[in-house]
N, C-alpha and C positions, 0 to 999 in steps of 0.2 A: 562393182566387184562382187557384191553379195549374190548376184545372179550366177556367178561362177563358183560359188562355194556350196558344198554339200556336206553339212554336218550330219553324221549318221543318225543322231538322235532325232533329226527333223524329217528323215525319210519316211515315206508311207509305203509299206510293202503290200504286195498282192498275196493273199493267202490261198488263192485259187488261180495261179498263173497259167496252168497248162491243162490239157484235156484229161490227164490222169490224176488230177488234183484231189479227187474224192476217194481214190482207192486207198486201201490200207497199204502202208509203206510209202505213201506219197503225199498224204494230206496234211501231215504236221510239218510243213515247211513254209518259208516266206521268201518271196522274190523281190529284189530291189533293182530298179533301173536308175542308175546314178548319172551316167552320161549316155544319152541316146536311149531308145526304147528297147534295144536288145531284140530277143525273139519271143517275148512273152505273148501268149495268145489271148490274154485278158485285155480287152480294149480299154478298160478303165485303169490299167496300170499307170501309176504316177511316175512321171519322168522328171528328175530334179534339174538336170542340165540338158536342155534339148538341142543346143547348137551343135551342128555336125563337127566331128573331130577326125573322121575317117576310121574310127573304131568306136566300139561301145564298151562301157564299163558298168558292170552290175555286181550284185552280191546275192548270195543265197544262204539262208540259215535253216537248219533242220534239226528236229529232235532225233534221238537214237532210232535206228532202223527205218529212217525215212530219207527220201531222196527223189531221184528222177528215174523214169522208165527209159528203156532203150530207144534212142533217137539218133538222128544224124544231122549235121550242119553242112552248109555249103561254104562257110568261111571259118577261119581259125577260131579255136576256143581254148583259152589258157586259164587254168584254175590256179589261184594262189591261196593256199590254205592258211587261214588266220587262227583257227582254233579247232580242236577236236581231232578225231581220227576218221578217215574217210576211205571207203572201199570204192574203187573205180573198176567197172567191168565193161567188157566190150565184145564185139563180134555179133554175128547174126543170131546167135543163141545166148550170148552173154556169158560164155563159159570161162573166158580168160579174165583175170583180175589182179589188182595190186592194192595194197593198203598204204596210204600216205598219211602223214601227220603235219602238225603245225610247222610252217616255214617251208614245206615242200611245195613244188610247182610241177604241174603236168600240162603239156600242150597236146591236145588231142588232134590227130590228123583229120582232115575232112573226108567225106565220103565213107565214113565208118560209123556203125552203130555203137553208141556208148551210153552208159548210165552211171549214176553215183549214189552212194548211200552212206549216211552217218553210221560209222562202225564203232563209235564210242559210247560212253554211258551218260553223256550230257549233251546239251545243244551245242552244235558246232557251226562255224561260219567260214565261208569261202568268198573271195572276190573273183570275178570272171571277166576276162577281156575277150571281146569278140571282134573279129576283123571286119572292116568295111563300115561305111555309114549305114548301109542296109545289109545286115547279115542274113537276109533271106528268111525263109520259113523252115520250120522243123519238119523232118520226115520221120514219122513214127513207124515202128514195126506194126503190122496188122494186129498182132495179138494184144498190143497195148491199146489200140483203138477199140478192139472188141471188148476188152475188160472195162474200159472207161464207159462204154455205152451202157453197161449194166448198172452204172450209177447215175445215168441220165446225161452224162457229158459226152459231147460229140463236136466234131469240126464240120463247118459248112464248106462248100466248094471254093470259097474265097479265103479259107483258113481262119475264119472267125469262130470263136468258141460259142457254143450254145448249150444251155441246160434244158434238155428235152422234157424234164419233169416240171418245168415252169413255163416253157415257151414252145410255140409251134414253129416249124420250119417256115421261113418267109416264102411267099409264093414265087419269088424270083430266084430262090436259092435251092440247092440240093445238098445232101450230105456228101462230104468228101469221100471219094472211093479210096480204100486202102491200096497200097502198092501191091503188085502181083508177085508171085514167087519168082518169076523170071527177072523182075526188076530188083528183087532182093539180092539175086546172084551178082548184080553189078556193083554191089558195095564191097569194100575191101575188108579183109580180115588180117589181123596182126597177132603174132605170138608175143609173149611177155618180153623176150629178148629184143624184139623189134621196137616195142613200145618204150623200153627203158632209155633209149636215146632221146626220147622226148620228155624225160623226167629229170628234174634237178632236186636232189635231196639236200635239205638244209644242213645236214651233218657233214656234207662234202663241199659246201659252198666256199668255206674258208680257203680251200686250195686254189680258188679262181679269183680271189679278191685282188684288186689293184688299188694302190694309194692314189687319191686325188690331191690330198695335201697332208699335212702333219696329223690331222685328226679325223679325216674322212676317208673311207674306203668305198669302192664300188664293185658290185657283182653285175656283170653284163649277162643277163639271162637269155634274151632273145634279141636279134638284130645286132648291129655292130656299132651303133652310135649313141653317145650321150652328149648332148649339146654339140660342140664342134670337135669332139674327140672320138677316136675310133678304138674299139676293143674287140677281142675275140669272144663270141657268145658261147655260153655253156650248152644251150640247145640250138643246134644249127638247123633252123626251119624258117621258111619264108611265110610270115604271118601278116606282113603289111605294117607292122609296128615294132618299135624297140621297147623292151622291158628292161629297165635298169633298177638296181636296188642300192641305195646309199646306206651306209652303216657308220654310226658314230655314237659316242657317249657325251662328249663335250667338245664343242668346236663350231666353226663357221665356214661357210663357203659363199663367196660374194661374186657379184657381177656375172651371174649366169644369164644367158639369153638363148631363147629357143625360136628358131625360124619356122617351125611347123607346129601344128596343134599338139599340146602337151597337157597331161594331168599328173598331179602328184597326190598320193594317198598314204596316210600313215599306217604302218602295220604295228609297230611298237614305239611308244614314246610320244611326247608332246613336242612337235616341231614348230619352231617360229619361222613363218614365211613372210618376207617383205617383198612386195611387188610395187615398185615405184614408191608412192607414199601410202600404200595400203598395207596393213599388217594384220596377221591372224595366227592363232595357234591351232595347228592341226593335231587333234588327239587321235588315238587309234580308231581306224575306220573312217575318219574324215577325209574329204577329197576337195581339191581345188583345181580349177582349170586355169592354166597360165596363159595370159594374153601374148600373142606372137610378138617377138622382138622387144618385150618389156624387160627391164632390169630386175633380176631376182636375187635376193639374198636369203640364205637358209642357215639357221642356227639351232643347236640343241644343247641342253644342259640337264643331264639325267644321271641317275645313279646306275643305270643299266645300259647296255648296248641297245641302241634304238635303230629301227629300220624304216626307211622312207622309199616307197615304190614310185617309179616314174615311168609313164608310158608316153611315147612320142611317135607320131606318124613317121614312117620311113619316107 
């Protein structure tokens, strides 16, 4: 079971995960691959739980005014903000934006350029769920690749990262060609009102909570299932996975079974997880992968309302 456990304090982050990682505004951040490799371009990125789950789970932390450049994904990308204040911006020119804080969630549509930046005054952290075992590669705006090249960083035609200040281009490789202006036009643009339907504000989540038992409540964020129960999601979007959030201060929920790949990660509180005869306490940012069809008991004894995130394959 320890192979299915990812204590955040044990994770090894990449400090140069992407091509723009040496640029001002992007270099003071860390990228964590918790379940699956995600989309990191750093071939040395450490992956804690490598077994396929049909989704990837990662985390990013950044110092103020640092984050990601404009890029696009081919699969779902859902951000769960753990700490700090974050600016999300999108579109081919990055003109539209919104500011989100701890507890807020945003699910970014595919085929759209997006970026994010720590808009607070101290280091912030987000967890990120990506759809699919292979979430594909990142597509960068040409301007991002051009700026990155001034720092020596570039992508090869197989999308591997190279530092041109230290290495020569391999004889069997070439530099990746940026997408054309015509290709850029094929990407979608959204205004803020259109993006808001993909946002779940923490302050409004109470209105959507459902009681699981006397002490436990659930917020169904994405997808319609938790274990064998059906709920109405707050964000109605097909991502390929369910995102459910359990809330409790003191209590137990016993005899859960999941028939599909599932992970749980603590946002607030120390959660006691028992899986058959294995027991562990998940502190904030710790993650565990739940073996399929195993018997799971969850308990919490805290002075504050605590939150446990659960992601399950649809």
